[in-house]
C-alpha positions in Angstrom: 36.9 9.3 -4.1 40.4 8.4 -6.2 43.9 8.2 -5.6 44.2 8.0 -9.3 45.6 10.9 -11.1 45.4 12.8 -14.6 48.9 11.7 -15.0 47.8 8.0 -15.3 47.4 8.6 -18.9 46.0 5.8 -20.4 48.7 4.1 -22.0 50.7 7.3 -23.3 54.2 8.2 -22.3 54.1 9.0 -18.3 55.5 12.3 -17.5 59.0 12.0 -15.3 59.1 12.4 -11.6 61.8 13.9 -9.8 62.1 12.0 -6.4 63.9 13.0 -3.4 66.4 11.1 -2.2 67.5 11.8 1.4 70.0 8.2 1.5 67.7 6.8 3.9 65.4 3.7 3.6 62.4 5.7 3.1 63.0 7.6 -0.1 64.9 4.5 -1.5 62.0 2.9 -1.4 59.9 5.3 -2.5 62.2 5.6 -5.7 61.8 1.6 -6.5 57.8 2.0 -6.0 57.8 5.0 -8.7 60.2 3.2 -10.9 57.9 -0.3 -10.9 54.7 2.1 -11.6 56.2 2.0 -15.2 57.0 6.2 -14.8 60.6 7.9 -15.8 62.4 9.4 -13.2 65.5 11.5 -12.3 66.5 10.8 -8.2 68.0 14.2 -6.5 69.7 14.5 -3.6 69.1 18.6 -2.3 72.4 19.4 -0.4 71.0 21.8 2.5 73.8 22.5 4.6 77.2 21.6 5.5 79.8 21.2 8.6 81.7 24.1 7.9 78.5 26.8 8.1 76.3 25.4 10.9 79.1 24.1 13.0 79.4 21.8 16.3 80.9 18.6 16.7 79.4 15.2 16.4 80.8 11.5 16.8 77.3 10.4 15.6 77.0 11.9 12.2 75.8 8.7 10.3 72.4 9.4 11.7 72.0 12.8 10.3 69.9 14.0 7.4 71.3 15.2 4.5 74.7 14.6 5.7 77.9 13.1 3.5 77.1 9.9 4.5 73.7 10.3 2.9 74.6 11.4 0.0 76.4 8.5 -0.9 73.8 6.1 0.2 71.4 7.8 -2.3 74.0 7.4 -5.1 74.5 3.8 -4.3 70.9 3.6 -4.2 70.3 5.2 -7.6 72.7 3.0 -8.8 71.4 -0.2 -7.8 67.9 0.7 -9.1 69.7 2.0 -12.4 68.4 5.4 -12.0 69.9 8.8 -13.0 71.0 10.5 -9.9 71.8 14.1 -9.3 72.8 16.5 -6.1 71.3 20.1 -6.0 72.9 22.4 -4.1 70.2 24.1 -2.4 72.5 25.6 0.6 71.7 29.0 0.0 68.2 28.7 -0.2 68.3 26.1 3.1 69.9 29.1 4.7 67.9 31.9 3.8 64.5 30.6 4.5 64.8 27.3 6.8 67.8 28.2 9.3 67.2 32.3 9.1 63.3 31.3 10.1 64.8 29.1 12.7 67.0 31.8 14.4 64.2 34.4 13.7 61.5 32.2 15.5 63.7 31.9 18.8 64.4 35.9 18.9 60.6 36.5 18.8 60.5 33.8 22.1 58.6 31.0 19.8 59.6 27.8 19.2 60.0 26.9 15.6 59.5 23.4 13.7 62.0 23.6 11.0 60.3 20.9 9.4 57.4 22.0 8.5 59.0 25.6 6.8 61.1 23.0 5.0 58.8 21.2 3.6 56.4 24.1 2.4 59.1 26.1 1.4 61.9 24.0 0.0 60.9 20.6 -0.4 58.0 21.8 -2.7 58.4 25.4 -3.7 62.4 25.2 -4.5 62.6 21.7 -5.5 59.4 22.1 -7.7 61.3 25.1 -9.2 64.1 22.6 -10.3 62.1 19.9 -11.5 60.4 22.0 -13.8 63.8 22.9 -15.1 64.5 19.7 -15.9 61.5 18.7 -17.4 60.3 16.8 -14.7 56.1 17.7 -13.4 56.0 15.4 -10.9 58.2 15.1 -7.6 57.7 12.0 -5.1 59.3 12.1 -1.3 59.4 9.5 0.8 56.4 10.7 3.4 54.1 8.3 5.2 50.9 10.5 3.7 48.4 10.1 1.2 47.0 12.3 -1.1 43.4 11.8 -2.8 41.7 13.3 -5.4 38.2 14.5 -4.2 35.9 13.9 -7.5 33.1 15.8 -6.0 34.8 18.9 -4.9 37.7 18.9 -7.1 40.3 18.9 -4.6 43.3 17.4 -3.8 43.2 15.8 0.0 45.8 15.2 2.3 44.9 12.3 4.1 47.1 10.2 7.2 49.6 7.8 6.4 48.3 4.1 6.7 51.4 3.4 9.9 50.1 5.3 12.6 53.5 5.4 14.3 55.2 6.8 11.1 52.3 9.5 10.0 54.0 12.8 8.8 50.7 14.5 7.9 51.0 16.6 10.9 54.6 18.5 8.7 52.6 18.7 5.9 50.0 20.9 6.8 51.1 24.0 4.5 50.9 22.3 0.9 49.0 24.3 -1.3 46.4 22.3 -4.0 48.9 23.3 -6.7 51.5 21.2 -5.0 49.7 18.4 -3.8 48.5 17.9 -7.7 52.1 17.2 -8.7 53.4 15.3 -5.8 53.1 11.4 -5.1 53.6 9.8 -1.8 54.6 6.2 -2.5 54.8 5.3 1.3 51.5 6.5 2.1 50.2 2.6 2.0 52.5 0.9 3.2 54.0 0.0 7.3 57.6 0.8 7.8 58.4 -3.0 8.1 57.1 -3.2 4.7 59.0 -0.3 3.5 62.5 -2.0 5.3 61.5 -5.6 3.7 61.0 -3.8 0.7 64.2 -2.8 0.8 66.0 -5.5 1.7 64.5 -7.7 -1.4 66.1 -5.3 -3.3 69.1 -5.5 -2.1 69.2 -1.7 -0.8 72.4 -1.1 1.9 70.1 1.6 3.4 67.8 -1.5 4.5 68.2 -1.2 7.9 69.5 2.1 8.5 68.6 3.8 11.7 66.1 6.7 11.7 67.6 10.3 10.5 67.6 12.6 13.4 66.2 16.4 14.1 67.0 19.1 13.6 69.2 18.2 10.6 71.2 20.9 10.4 71.9 21.4 14.5 74.5 18.4 14.2 75.1 18.2 17.6 71.8 18.3 18.6 72.8 21.8 21.0 70.3 23.9 19.3 71.5 26.3 22.0 74.9 26.2 20.9 74.0 26.9 17.4 71.8 29.9 18.5 74.9 31.6 20.1 77.2 30.6 17.3 74.7 32.0 14.8 74.0 35.4 16.9 76.7 35.8 19.0 76.6 36.1 22.8 75.4 39.9 22.6 72.3 39.0 21.0 69.1 40.1 23.1 67.8 36.4 22.7 71.4 35.2 24.1 71.8 37.8 26.9 70.8 37.4 30.7 67.5 38.2 32.1 65.3 37.9 35.0 63.1 34.8 35.6 60.0 35.4 37.2 57.0 33.7 39.3 53.4 34.1 38.7 53.3 37.2 41.2 55.8 39.0 39.3 58.7 38.5 41.6 62.0 38.0 40.3 63.5 34.7 41.4 66.3 34.0 39.4 68.5 34.7 36.0 69.0 33.1 33.2 71.7 33.6 30.3 69.2 33.8 27.5 65.5 33.8 26.9 66.3 31.1 23.7 67.4 28.8 25.8 63.7 27.6 26.9 60.7 26.7 25.4 57.0 26.7 26.9 56.8 23.7 29.6 60.3 23.3 30.1 61.2 22.6 33.9 64.5 21.4 33.3 67.6 23.8 33.2 65.8 26.8 34.7 68.5 26.9 37.8 66.1 27.9 40.5 65.1 25.8 43.2 61.7 26.4 44.9 61.1 23.1 46.6 58.1 22.9 44.0 58.6 21.9 40.3 58.3 25.1 38.1 58.0 25.3 34.8 58.8 27.6 31.7 55.1 29.5 31.4 55.6 32.2 28.4 58.7 34.1 27.5 58.5 37.8 26.6 61.5 38.6 24.2 60.6 42.5 24.6 61.4 42.5 28.4 64.0 39.1 28.3 61.9 37.7 30.7 61.3 34.4 31.3 57.9 33.4 33.4 57.7 30.2 35.2 55.1 29.0 37.2 53.1 25.8 38.1 52.1 22.9 35.7 48.6 24.2 36.4 49.1 27.4 34.5 50.3 25.4 31.3 47.0 24.0 30.4 44.6 25.8 28.3 41.2 25.3 26.3 41.6 28.0 23.5 44.7 28.8 20.9 44.9 31.3 18.5 46.3 30.5 14.9 47.8 32.7 12.2 49.9 31.7 8.7 46.6 29.2 8.5 46.2 27.0 5.2 43.3 24.9 4.6 44.3 21.9 2.7 41.8 19.6 2.0 38.9 22.1 2.1 37.7 25.3 0.7 38.3 28.0 3.9 35.3 27.8 5.9 33.0 30.6 7.0 31.8 29.0 10.3 32.8 27.0 12.9 33.5 23.2 12.4 34.5 20.3 14.7 37.4 18.6 14.1 40.4 16.9 16.2 43.5 19.1 16.5 47.3 18.2 17.0 49.3 20.9 18.4 52.6 18.5 18.3 54.4 15.4 16.1 54.2 13.2 19.1 50.3 14.9 20.2 47.3 12.8 20.2 44.7 15.0 17.9 42.3 16.1 20.5 38.5 16.8 20.2 37.8 20.5 19.1 35.8 23.8 17.7 37.6 25.5 15.0 36.5 28.7 14.5 37.7 31.0 11.7 38.7 34.9 12.6 39.0 37.8 10.6 42.4 38.1 8.6 42.6 34.4 7.8 43.4 33.4 11.9 41.7 31.1 13.4 40.5 30.6 17.5 40.5 26.8 18.4 38.9 26.0 21.5 39.4 22.3 22.7 36.9 20.2 24.7 39.5 19.6 27.5 42.4 21.6 28.5 46.1 21.0 26.6 49.4 21.2 27.8 51.9 23.6 27.1 50.3 25.2 23.8 53.9 26.6 22.4 54.2 29.4 20.1 55.6 29.2 16.9 54.3 25.3 16.8 52.0 24.0 14.4 48.4 22.9 15.0 47.0 20.9 12.7 43.2 20.0 12.3 42.0 16.6 11.1 38.7 14.8 10.3 39.2 11.8 10.9 42.3 10.8 8.5 42.2 13.5 6.6 43.9 16.7 7.1 41.5 19.7 6.8 44.1 22.8 7.6 46.7 23.8 10.0 48.5 27.0 11.1 51.3 28.4 13.7 50.5 29.1 17.2 50.3 32.8 18.2 49.1 32.9 21.9 47.2 30.6 24.1 44.1 32.0 26.3 44.1 30.8 29.8 42.4 27.5 31.2 38.4 28.0 31.5 38.8 31.0 29.4 
């Protein structure tokens, strides 16, 4: 197994690499690493949204990914590294792909992860299409992940980043073999402290820049405001409905089921003497179901939109550790293929708040086997 690529071409001129530069320290150092490996490169910032479209107010926009301040930082970094730099206007593609999906998922009572959609369908699909237009067959990003080519299977494999505190493999499970084959992750072998030290040594002004915050296009971190601005106040997802307990008894009302996610405790607007948590959301009846913490624990979950990354789609169940949230500790489970390309995951131990719309990613130690979106779960013991 090796991390070398066909692009390491034995002395011939190496192909041009298009480096996605967000304006942060990670993408800046990624660009420097690619340059130092001898590749000709182009630095590109994707303009994904603007304040006039997404609304909201914030006094702390300096930490907001893809902001105007970030573009200035990327442009300055490119000048210091002496590489060509461009801005690509991808606001329409981002709106139609990421923002529209984000809103649609909340309307369906699910909790989306827009970073997964952005990575799969913007940073690779749309960005790579642009890269080919400028004769750059390879793209590089500042993600903390690794790609290895398995000479036995012939597949490109996705691996965790070396730094466990920064590993971003969880949000990259949707990448295809074609996309992995044309991608470089220069920061995969590095620790965050090493990246910042490299940036300081290069004199980059972003060396000590704070981490970007999610969700980038929700500028004031108020996704409820964003959904109401987008949907209006008369959409089903933003209209009043009942809150019911485990017996089906109505115990309160809400102002819109889009305000809630599975596992939520605060902001329910009810007082029963014992903690209540959102157990599930029924968009057809606009009903928010609540219950005790015990109701949130499940062993089984069904996934759809499954993508097998490092291996061919299996025909039989396999053992893996499965991560169901970005900060979740991957848990041991059986992963069983189902008809229609879906997957059933059965955990050895119950897991809390398996949330429809979130990603579940399967690992074999450091290697990403695949992943999918949580469609529904089964009760504990099921």
